[in-house]
TIVO-2410 file (N, C-alpha, C; in nm, 3 decimals):
# residues 149
REC num residu      c1      c2      c3 atome chaine
REC   1      M   0.445  -0.748  -0.994     N      A
REC   1      M   0.472  -0.612  -1.037    CA      A
REC   1      M   0.599  -0.563  -0.968     C      A
REC   2      D   0.689  -0.512  -1.046     N      A
REC   2      D   0.816  -0.462  -0.996    CA      A
REC   2      D   0.799  -0.314  -0.960     C      A
REC   3      L   0.762  -0.286  -0.832     N      A
REC   3      L   0.737  -0.150  -0.786    CA      A
REC   3      L   0.841  -0.113  -0.682     C      A
REC   4      S   0.899   0.007  -0.696     N      A
REC   4      S   0.996   0.052  -0.597    CA      A
REC   4      S   0.982   0.202  -0.577     C      A
REC   5      F   1.034   0.248  -0.463     N      A
REC   5      F   1.027   0.389  -0.427    CA      A
REC   5      F   1.166   0.438  -0.391     C      A
REC   6      S   1.190   0.564  -0.420     N      A
REC   6      S   1.312   0.631  -0.378    CA      A
REC   6      S   1.269   0.761  -0.312     C      A
REC   7      I   1.320   0.786  -0.192     N      A
REC   7      I   1.285   0.907  -0.118    CA      A
REC   7      I   1.413   0.984  -0.094     C      A
REC   8      K   1.421   1.105  -0.153     N      A
REC   8      K   1.547   1.179  -0.150    CA      A
REC   8      K   1.525   1.328  -0.130     C      A
REC   9      A   1.619   1.391  -0.061     N      A
REC   9      A   1.626   1.536  -0.057    CA      A
REC   9      A   1.672   1.583  -0.195     C      A
REC  10      F   1.646   1.708  -0.227     N      A
REC  10      F   1.681   1.763  -0.358    CA      A
REC  10      F   1.828   1.740  -0.393     C      A
REC  11      D   1.917   1.767  -0.299     N      A
REC  11      D   2.061   1.755  -0.325    CA      A
REC  11      D   2.106   1.611  -0.345     C      A
REC  12      E   2.022   1.515  -0.312     N      A
REC  12      E   2.055   1.373  -0.330    CA      A
REC  12      E   2.010   1.321  -0.467     C      A
REC  13      L   1.924   1.396  -0.535     N      A
REC  13      L   1.875   1.352  -0.666    CA      A
REC  13      L   1.988   1.357  -0.768     C      A
REC  14      T   1.996   1.256  -0.852     N      A
REC  14      T   2.091   1.262  -0.963    CA      A
REC  14      T   2.032   1.355  -1.069     C      A
REC  15      V   2.112   1.399  -1.163     N      A
REC  15      V   2.059   1.486  -1.268    CA      A
REC  15      V   1.956   1.410  -1.351     C      A
REC  16      H   1.974   1.280  -1.368     N      A
REC  16      H   1.877   1.200  -1.444    CA      A
REC  16      H   1.745   1.189  -1.369     C      A
REC  17      E   1.750   1.167  -1.237     N      A
REC  17      E   1.627   1.161  -1.158    CA      A
REC  17      E   1.554   1.295  -1.162     C      A
REC  18      L   1.628   1.404  -1.147     N      A
REC  18      L   1.567   1.536  -1.151    CA      A
REC  18      L   1.502   1.562  -1.287     C      A
REC  19      Y   1.571   1.527  -1.395     N      A
REC  19      Y   1.516   1.546  -1.529    CA      A
REC  19      Y   1.385   1.467  -1.545     C      A
REC  20      E   1.384   1.339  -1.505     N      A
REC  20      E   1.264   1.256  -1.518    CA      A
REC  20      E   1.149   1.310  -1.433     C      A
REC  21      L   1.180   1.356  -1.314     N      A
REC  21      L   1.080   1.414  -1.224    CA      A
REC  21      L   1.018   1.538  -1.288     C      A
REC  22      L   1.100   1.629  -1.337     N      A
REC  22      L   1.048   1.751  -1.398    CA      A
REC  22      L   0.976   1.722  -1.529     C      A
REC  23      R   1.024   1.624  -1.605     N      A
REC  23      R   0.957   1.585  -1.729    CA      A
REC  23      R   0.817   1.533  -1.701     C      A
REC  24      L   0.805   1.446  -1.599     N      A
REC  24      L   0.674   1.390  -1.564    CA      A
REC  24      L   0.580   1.501  -1.515     C      A
REC  25      R   0.629   1.592  -1.435     N      A
REC  25      R   0.545   1.702  -1.388    CA      A
REC  25      R   0.498   1.788  -1.505     C      A
REC  26      A   0.585   1.818  -1.600     N      A
REC  26      A   0.545   1.897  -1.716    CA      A
REC  26      A   0.445   1.820  -1.802     C      A
REC  27      E   0.468   1.690  -1.819     N      A
REC  27      E   0.381   1.605  -1.900    CA      A
REC  27      E   0.238   1.607  -1.846     C      A
REC  28      V   0.224   1.597  -1.714     N      A
REC  28      V   0.091   1.589  -1.654    CA      A
REC  28      V   0.031   1.727  -1.630     C      A
REC  29      F   0.102   1.813  -1.557     N      A
REC  29      F   0.043   1.940  -1.517    CA      A
REC  29      F   0.034   2.042  -1.631     C      A
REC  30      V   0.134   2.049  -1.716     N      A
REC  30      V   0.135   2.151  -1.821    CA      A
REC  30      V   0.067   2.101  -1.948     C      A
REC  31      V   0.109   1.985  -1.998     N      A
REC  31      V   0.057   1.936  -2.126    CA      A
REC  31      V  -0.081   1.872  -2.110     C      A
REC  32      E  -0.090   1.769  -2.026     N      A
REC  32      E  -0.216   1.694  -2.013    CA      A
REC  32      E  -0.328   1.781  -1.956     C      A
REC  33      Q  -0.297   1.859  -1.851     N      A
REC  33      Q  -0.401   1.942  -1.789    CA      A
REC  33      Q  -0.411   2.080  -1.853     C      A
REC  34      D  -0.329   2.105  -1.954     N      A
REC  34      D  -0.332   2.231  -2.028    CA      A
REC  34      D  -0.331   2.351  -1.932     C      A
REC  35      C  -0.234   2.350  -1.842     N      A
REC  35      C  -0.225   2.454  -1.740    CA      A
REC  35      C  -0.087   2.519  -1.746     C      A
REC  36      V  -0.086   2.646  -1.777     N      A
REC  36      V   0.040   2.719  -1.778    CA      A
REC  36      V   0.060   2.777  -1.639     C      A
REC  37      Y   0.165   2.733  -1.571     N      A
REC  37      Y   0.193   2.783  -1.436    CA      A
REC  37      Y   0.341   2.768  -1.410     C      A
REC  38      Q   0.388   2.831  -1.302     N      A
REC  38      Q   0.530   2.828  -1.267    CA      A
REC  38      Q   0.557   2.706  -1.179     C      A
REC  39      D   0.594   2.593  -1.240     N      A
REC  39      D   0.621   2.471  -1.164    CA      A
REC  39      D   0.747   2.486  -1.078     C      A
REC  40      L   0.848   2.549  -1.133     N      A
REC  40      L   0.974   2.566  -1.060    CA      A
REC  40      L   0.960   2.689  -0.970     C      A
REC  41      D   0.923   2.663  -0.844     N      A
REC  41      D   0.884   2.768  -0.750    CA      A
REC  41      D   0.983   2.788  -0.634     C      A
REC  42      N   1.102   2.734  -0.647     N      A
REC  42      N   1.206   2.745  -0.543    CA      A
REC  42      N   1.171   2.673  -0.413     C      A
REC  43      K   1.079   2.577  -0.418     N      A
REC  43      K   1.048   2.495  -0.301    CA      A
REC  43      K   1.110   2.356  -0.314     C      A
REC  44      D   1.141   2.314  -0.437     N      A
REC  44      D   1.198   2.181  -0.459    CA      A
REC  44      D   1.328   2.163  -0.382     C      A
REC  45      Q   1.410   2.268  -0.377     N      A
REC  45      Q   1.543   2.257  -0.315    CA      A
REC  45      Q   1.535   2.228  -0.165     C      A
REC  46      Q   1.425   2.263  -0.101     N      A
REC  46      Q   1.410   2.242   0.043    CA      A
REC  46      Q   1.319   2.124   0.076     C      A
REC  47      S   1.270   2.057  -0.026     N      A
REC  47      S   1.171   1.951  -0.009    CA      A
REC  47      S   1.232   1.812  -0.021     C      A
REC  48      I   1.154   1.714   0.021     N      A
REC  48      I   1.187   1.573   0.004    CA      A
REC  48      I   1.104   1.523  -0.114     C      A
REC  49      H   1.164   1.444  -0.200     N      A
REC  49      H   1.096   1.397  -0.320    CA      A
REC  49      H   1.076   1.246  -0.314     C      A
REC  50      V   0.953   1.204  -0.339     N      A
REC  50      V   0.917   1.062  -0.341    CA      A
REC  50      V   0.902   1.023  -0.487     C      A
REC  51      L   0.984   0.929  -0.530     N      A
REC  51      L   0.982   0.883  -0.668    CA      A
REC  51      L   0.932   0.739  -0.671     C      A
REC  52      M   0.834   0.712  -0.755     N      A
REC  52      M   0.776   0.578  -0.765    CA      A
REC  52      M   0.810   0.520  -0.903     C      A
REC  53      Y   0.871   0.401  -0.900     N      A
REC  53      Y   0.914   0.334  -1.023    CA      A
REC  53      Y   0.839   0.203  -1.041     C      A
REC  54      K   0.797   0.179  -1.163     N      A
REC  54      K   0.741   0.049  -1.202    CA      A
REC  54      K   0.830  -0.002  -1.313     C      A
REC  55      E   0.889  -0.119  -1.290     N      A
REC  55      E   0.981  -0.179  -1.387    CA      A
REC  55      E   1.089  -0.078  -1.428     C      A
REC  56      N   1.144  -0.011  -1.326     N      A
REC  56      N   1.254   0.085  -1.342    CA      A
REC  56      N   1.221   0.210  -1.423     C      A
REC  57      K   1.091   0.240  -1.441     N      A
REC  57      K   1.050   0.363  -1.509    CA      A
REC  57      K   0.973   0.449  -1.410     C      A
REC  58      L   1.004   0.579  -1.408     N      A
REC  58      L   0.933   0.670  -1.318    CA      A
REC  58      L   0.788   0.681  -1.362     C      A
REC  59      V   0.696   0.643  -1.272     N      A
REC  59      V   0.553   0.648  -1.304    CA      A
REC  59      V   0.475   0.735  -1.206     C      A
REC  60      G   0.544   0.790  -1.105     N      A
REC  60      G   0.475   0.876  -1.010    CA      A
REC  60      G   0.574   0.947  -0.921     C      A
REC  61      C   0.529   1.058  -0.865     N      A
REC  61      C   0.614   1.131  -0.771    CA      A
REC  61      C   0.530   1.224  -0.688     C      A
REC  62      S   0.588   1.267  -0.577     N      A
REC  62      S   0.527   1.369  -0.493    CA      A
REC  62      S   0.638   1.449  -0.427     C      A
REC  63      R   0.599   1.563  -0.370     N      A
REC  63      R   0.695   1.651  -0.305    CA      A
REC  63      R   0.647   1.676  -0.163     C      A
REC  64      L   0.736   1.651  -0.067     N      A
REC  64      L   0.705   1.672   0.074    CA      A
REC  64      L   0.771   1.804   0.115     C      A
REC  65      V   0.687   1.901   0.144     N      A
REC  65      V   0.736   2.036   0.173    CA      A
REC  65      V   0.739   2.057   0.324     C      A
REC  66      P   0.855   2.099   0.378     N      A
REC  66      P   0.867   2.116   0.523    CA      A
REC  66      P   0.771   2.222   0.576     C      A
REC  67      P   0.736   2.211   0.705     N      A
REC  67      P   0.647   2.311   0.765    CA      A
REC  67      P   0.706   2.451   0.753     C      A
REC  68      G   0.617   2.547   0.729     N      A
REC  68      G   0.658   2.686   0.722    CA      A
REC  68      G   0.694   2.735   0.583     C      A
REC  69      L   0.708   2.644   0.486     N      A
REC  69      L   0.746   2.686   0.351    CA      A
REC  69      L   0.623   2.719   0.266     C      A
REC  70      S   0.526   2.629   0.262     N      A
REC  70      S   0.400   2.656   0.192    CA      A
REC  70      S   0.288   2.684   0.292     C      A
REC  71      Y   0.285   2.606   0.398     N      A
REC  71      Y   0.183   2.616   0.503    CA      A
REC  71      Y   0.254   2.600   0.637     C      A
REC  72      K   0.179   2.624   0.745     N      A
REC  72      K   0.241   2.603   0.877    CA      A
REC  72      K   0.267   2.454   0.901     C      A
REC  73      E   0.188   2.368   0.836     N      A
REC  73      E   0.207   2.224   0.848    CA      A
REC  73      E   0.300   2.173   0.738     C      A
REC  74      I   0.344   2.049   0.754     N      A
REC  74      I   0.408   1.976   0.644    CA      A
REC  74      I   0.304   1.973   0.532     C      A
REC  75      S   0.348   1.971   0.409     N      A
REC  75      S   0.250   1.954   0.301    CA      A
REC  75      S   0.303   1.857   0.196     C      A
REC  76      I   0.208   1.794   0.131     N      A
REC  76      I   0.238   1.706   0.019    CA      A
REC  76      I   0.184   1.776  -0.105     C      A
REC  77      G   0.270   1.788  -0.206     N      A
REC  77      G   0.228   1.854  -0.328    CA      A
REC  77      G   0.288   1.788  -0.449     C      A
REC  78      R   0.251   1.842  -0.565     N      A
REC  78      R   0.300   1.792  -0.693    CA      A
REC  78      R   0.283   1.640  -0.704     C      A
REC  79      V   0.167   1.593  -0.657     N      A
REC  79      V   0.137   1.449  -0.660    CA      A
REC  79      V   0.096   1.412  -0.802     C      A
REC  80      I   0.168   1.317  -0.860     N      A
REC  80      I   0.144   1.280  -1.000    CA      A
REC  80      I   0.159   1.130  -1.019     C      A
REC  81      T   0.071   1.074  -1.101     N      A
REC  81      T   0.098   0.942  -1.157    CA      A
REC  81      T   0.089   0.956  -1.308     C      A
REC  82      S   0.171   0.881  -1.376     N      A
REC  82      S   0.170   0.880  -1.521    CA      A
REC  82      S   0.035   0.827  -1.570     C      A
REC  83      E  -0.009   0.879  -1.681     N      A
REC  83      E  -0.136   0.835  -1.740    CA      A
REC  83      E  -0.137   0.684  -1.761     C      A
REC  84      K  -0.021   0.625  -1.785     N      A
REC  84      K  -0.011   0.481  -1.813    CA      A
REC  84      K  -0.051   0.394  -1.694     C      A
REC  85      V  -0.042   0.447  -1.571     N      A
REC  85      V  -0.070   0.365  -1.453    CA      A
REC  85      V  -0.193   0.411  -1.374     C      A
REC  86      R  -0.264   0.509  -1.426     N      A
REC  86      R  -0.382   0.557  -1.353    CA      A
REC  86      R  -0.490   0.449  -1.350     C      A
REC  87      G  -0.559   0.441  -1.238     N      A
REC  87      G  -0.664   0.342  -1.222    CA      A
REC  87      G  -0.614   0.206  -1.177     C      A
REC  88      T  -0.484   0.196  -1.146     N      A
REC  88      T  -0.426   0.068  -1.106    CA      A
REC  88      T  -0.402   0.059  -0.955     C      A
REC  89      G  -0.430   0.169  -0.882     N      A
REC  89      G  -0.405   0.170  -0.738    CA      A
REC  89      G  -0.268   0.225  -0.702     C      A
REC  90      L  -0.187   0.258  -0.803     N      A
REC  90      L  -0.052   0.306  -0.772    CA      A
REC  90      L  -0.053   0.447  -0.712     C      A
REC  91      G  -0.152   0.527  -0.745     N      A
REC  91      G  -0.164   0.659  -0.682    CA      A
REC  91      G  -0.185   0.646  -0.532     C      A
REC  92      R  -0.264   0.549  -0.493     N      A
REC  92      R  -0.287   0.521  -0.350    CA      A
REC  92      R  -0.157   0.477  -0.283     C      A
REC  93      E  -0.081   0.392  -0.350     N      A
REC  93      E   0.048   0.347  -0.295    CA      A
REC  93      E   0.144   0.465  -0.280     C      A
REC  94      L   0.147   0.551  -0.380     N      A
REC  94      L   0.233   0.670  -0.375    CA      A
REC  94      L   0.196   0.757  -0.255     C      A
REC  95      M   0.067   0.778  -0.233     N      A
REC  95      M   0.025   0.862  -0.121    CA      A
REC  95      M   0.054   0.795   0.014     C      A
REC  96      K   0.035   0.664   0.025     N      A
REC  96      K   0.066   0.595   0.151    CA      A
REC  96      K   0.213   0.611   0.185     C      A
REC  97      V   0.300   0.592   0.086     N      A
REC  97      V   0.443   0.608   0.107    CA      A
REC  97      V   0.476   0.754   0.140     C      A
REC  98      S   0.410   0.847   0.075     N      A
REC  98      S   0.434   0.990   0.099    CA      A
REC  98      S   0.394   1.030   0.242     C      A
REC  99      I   0.280   0.981   0.288     N      A
REC  99      I   0.235   1.010   0.426    CA      A
REC  99      I   0.334   0.951   0.526     C      A
REC 100      Q   0.373   0.826   0.504     N      A
REC 100      Q   0.470   0.761   0.592    CA      A
REC 100      Q   0.603   0.837   0.594     C      A
REC 101      A   0.648   0.879   0.476     N      A
REC 101      A   0.775   0.953   0.466    CA      A
REC 101      A   0.765   1.088   0.538     C      A
REC 102      C   0.650   1.154   0.531     N      A
REC 102      C   0.630   1.280   0.605    CA      A
REC 102      C   0.653   1.256   0.753     C      A
REC 103      H   0.595   1.151   0.807     N      A
REC 103      H   0.607   1.122   0.950    CA      A
REC 103      H   0.750   1.081   0.986     C      A
REC 104      E   0.816   1.008   0.897     N      A
REC 104      E   0.955   0.968   0.925    CA      A
REC 104      E   1.050   1.087   0.919     C      A
REC 105      K   1.029   1.178   0.825     N      A
REC 105      K   1.120   1.291   0.805    CA      A
REC 105      K   1.091   1.408   0.898     C      A
REC 106      F   0.963   1.430   0.930     N      A
REC 106      F   0.925   1.549   1.005    CA      A
REC 106      F   0.857   1.520   1.139     C      A
REC 107      G   0.834   1.394   1.171     N      A
REC 107      G   0.765   1.358   1.295    CA      A
REC 107      G   0.615   1.345   1.274     C      A
REC 108      P   0.546   1.294   1.376     N      A
REC 108      P   0.401   1.272   1.364    CA      A
REC 108      P   0.323   1.402   1.373     C      A
REC 109      K   0.315   1.472   1.263     N      A
REC 109      K   0.247   1.602   1.258    CA      A
REC 109      K   0.137   1.598   1.152     C      A
REC 110      N   0.045   1.694   1.160     N      A
REC 110      N  -0.060   1.705   1.059    CA      A
REC 110      N   0.003   1.736   0.923     C      A
REC 111      I  -0.066   1.693   0.817     N      A
REC 111      I  -0.019   1.713   0.680    CA      A
REC 111      I  -0.128   1.784   0.601     C      A
REC 112      R  -0.090   1.887   0.530     N      A
REC 112      R  -0.185   1.963   0.448    CA      A
REC 112      R  -0.155   1.939   0.300     C      A
REC 113      L  -0.259   1.945   0.219     N      A
REC 113      L  -0.240   1.945   0.075    CA      A
REC 113      L  -0.348   2.030   0.010     C      A
REC 114      S  -0.317   2.075  -0.109     N      A
REC 114      S  -0.410   2.151  -0.191    CA      A
REC 114      S  -0.455   2.057  -0.302     C      A
REC 115      A  -0.575   2.003  -0.288     N      A
REC 115      A  -0.623   1.901  -0.382    CA      A
REC 115      A  -0.704   1.962  -0.494     C      A
REC 116      Q  -0.683   1.912  -0.615     N      A
REC 116      Q  -0.775   1.948  -0.720    CA      A
REC 116      Q  -0.911   1.891  -0.681     C      A
REC 117      V  -1.016   1.971  -0.695     N      A
REC 117      V  -1.148   1.934  -0.644    CA      A
REC 117      V  -1.192   1.797  -0.695     C      A
REC 118      Y  -1.163   1.766  -0.821     N      A
REC 118      Y  -1.207   1.636  -0.875    CA      A
REC 118      Y  -1.145   1.519  -0.800     C      A
REC 119      A  -1.031   1.541  -0.730     N      A
REC 119      A  -0.960   1.433  -0.662    CA      A
REC 119      A  -0.986   1.429  -0.512     C      A
REC 120      K  -1.077   1.512  -0.462     N      A
REC 120      K  -1.095   1.520  -0.316    CA      A
REC 120      K  -1.145   1.388  -0.256     C      A
REC 121      A  -1.225   1.312  -0.327     N      A
REC 121      A  -1.272   1.183  -0.274    CA      A
REC 121      A  -1.156   1.085  -0.258     C      A
REC 122      F  -1.060   1.091  -0.353     N      A
REC 122      F  -0.941   1.007  -0.343    CA      A
REC 122      F  -0.863   1.040  -0.216     C      A
REC 123      Y  -0.836   1.168  -0.192     N      A
REC 123      Y  -0.760   1.208  -0.073    CA      A
REC 123      Y  -0.840   1.180   0.055     C      A
REC 124      A  -0.972   1.199   0.051     N      A
REC 124      A  -1.056   1.170   0.168    CA      A
REC 124      A  -1.047   1.021   0.203     C      A
REC 125      S  -1.038   0.935   0.102     N      A
REC 125      S  -1.029   0.791   0.127    CA      A
REC 125      S  -0.898   0.753   0.197     C      A
REC 126      L  -0.799   0.845   0.194     N      A
REC 126      L  -0.671   0.823   0.262    CA      A
REC 126      L  -0.666   0.889   0.399     C      A
REC 127      G  -0.775   0.955   0.437     N      A
REC 127      G  -0.781   1.017   0.569    CA      A
REC 127      G  -0.772   1.168   0.572     C      A
REC 128      F  -0.764   1.232   0.455     N      A
REC 128      F  -0.760   1.379   0.450    CA      A
REC 128      F  -0.902   1.433   0.461     C      A
REC 129      Q  -0.916   1.546   0.532     N      A
REC 129      Q  -1.047   1.609   0.549    CA      A
REC 129      Q  -1.044   1.748   0.488     C      A
REC 130      E  -1.156   1.783   0.421     N      A
REC 130      E  -1.167   1.915   0.359    CA      A
REC 130      E  -1.165   2.023   0.465     C      A
REC 131      E  -1.104   2.135   0.430     N      A
REC 131      E  -1.101   2.250   0.519    CA      A
REC 131      E  -1.124   2.376   0.435     C      A
REC 132      G  -1.225   2.451   0.469     N      A
REC 132      G  -1.254   2.575   0.396    CA      A
REC 132      G  -1.331   2.551   0.268     C      A
REC 133      E  -1.335   2.655   0.187     N      A
REC 133      E  -1.410   2.654   0.062    CA      A
REC 133      E  -1.316   2.630  -0.056     C      A
REC 134      P  -1.370   2.578  -0.166     N      A
REC 134      P  -1.288   2.563  -0.286    CA      A
REC 134      P  -1.234   2.699  -0.334     C      A
REC 135      Y  -1.119   2.696  -0.399     N      A
REC 135      Y  -1.057   2.818  -0.451    CA      A
REC 135      Y  -0.990   2.787  -0.584     C      A
REC 136      D  -0.963   2.892  -0.658     N      A
REC 136      D  -0.899   2.877  -0.788    CA      A
REC 136      D  -0.748   2.884  -0.772     C      A
REC 137      E  -0.679   2.786  -0.828     N      A
REC 137      E  -0.532   2.788  -0.831    CA      A
REC 137      E  -0.489   2.757  -0.974     C      A
REC 138      D  -0.434   2.855  -1.039     N      A
REC 138      D  -0.387   2.840  -1.178    CA      A
REC 138      D  -0.499   2.795  -1.272     C      A
REC 139      G  -0.621   2.845  -1.247     N      A
REC 139      G  -0.733   2.814  -1.335    CA      A
REC 139      G  -0.800   2.680  -1.308     C      A
REC 140      I  -0.760   2.611  -1.201     N      A
REC 140      I  -0.816   2.480  -1.168    CA      A
REC 140      I  -0.875   2.487  -1.026     C      A
REC 141      P  -1.000   2.443  -1.005     N      A
REC 141      P  -1.059   2.446  -0.871    CA      A
REC 141      P  -0.984   2.351  -0.775     C      A
REC 142      H  -0.947   2.402  -0.658     N      A
REC 142      H  -0.877   2.328  -0.554    CA      A
REC 142      H  -0.951   2.340  -0.421     C      A
REC 143      I  -0.918   2.250  -0.330     N      A
REC 143      I  -0.969   2.255  -0.193    CA      A
REC 143      I  -0.854   2.218  -0.099     C      A
REC 144      S  -0.846   2.289   0.013     N      A
REC 144      S  -0.745   2.257   0.113    CA      A
REC 144      S  -0.793   2.136   0.193     C      A
REC 145      M  -0.700   2.042   0.218     N      A
REC 145      M  -0.734   1.921   0.293    CA      A
REC 145      M  -0.624   1.894   0.393     C      A
REC 146      V  -0.662   1.838   0.510     N      A
REC 146      V  -0.566   1.813   0.616    CA      A
REC 146      V  -0.578   1.668   0.664     C      A
REC 147      Y  -0.463   1.605   0.684     N      A
REC 147      Y  -0.453   1.472   0.741    CA      A
REC 147      Y  -0.408   1.494   0.886     C      A
REC 148      T  -0.492   1.454   0.980     N      A
REC 148      T  -0.463   1.476   1.122    CA      A
REC 148      T  -0.407   1.349   1.183     C      A
REC 149      T  -0.294   1.365   1.254     N      A
REC 149      T  -0.232   1.249   1.320    CA      A
REC 149      T  -0.281   1.236   1.461     C      A
***
């Protein structure tokens, strides 16, 4: 399997990479999950973007948000895999690379994420622990989870 990753700050993304990233996010979050929300939230410009390619096609991505922007901790958000590769283990690979990149870019600090409730077992299997009660975010149940270093 020809799998590769690109980890870039917003200003390092080419216009083609940015277009593919935003297209994939719209495809999954807006169309597939039928969720109308403001994806472009002015956090992308300050974040690190993890792009996952299979055979030179973007099949997954995540956003590493610096501490203090969304939460006091570093956070991982906008985690997506294309429907074509779900169930193949690539989501796990994307998260492993994302966690490692958080530590490389920001140091060995705790990482927070807002998980869709249906995916909490997936994140727990990577070492994230639930914190607090479920809450509604854009009409979808979420739970806060923290990865402790």
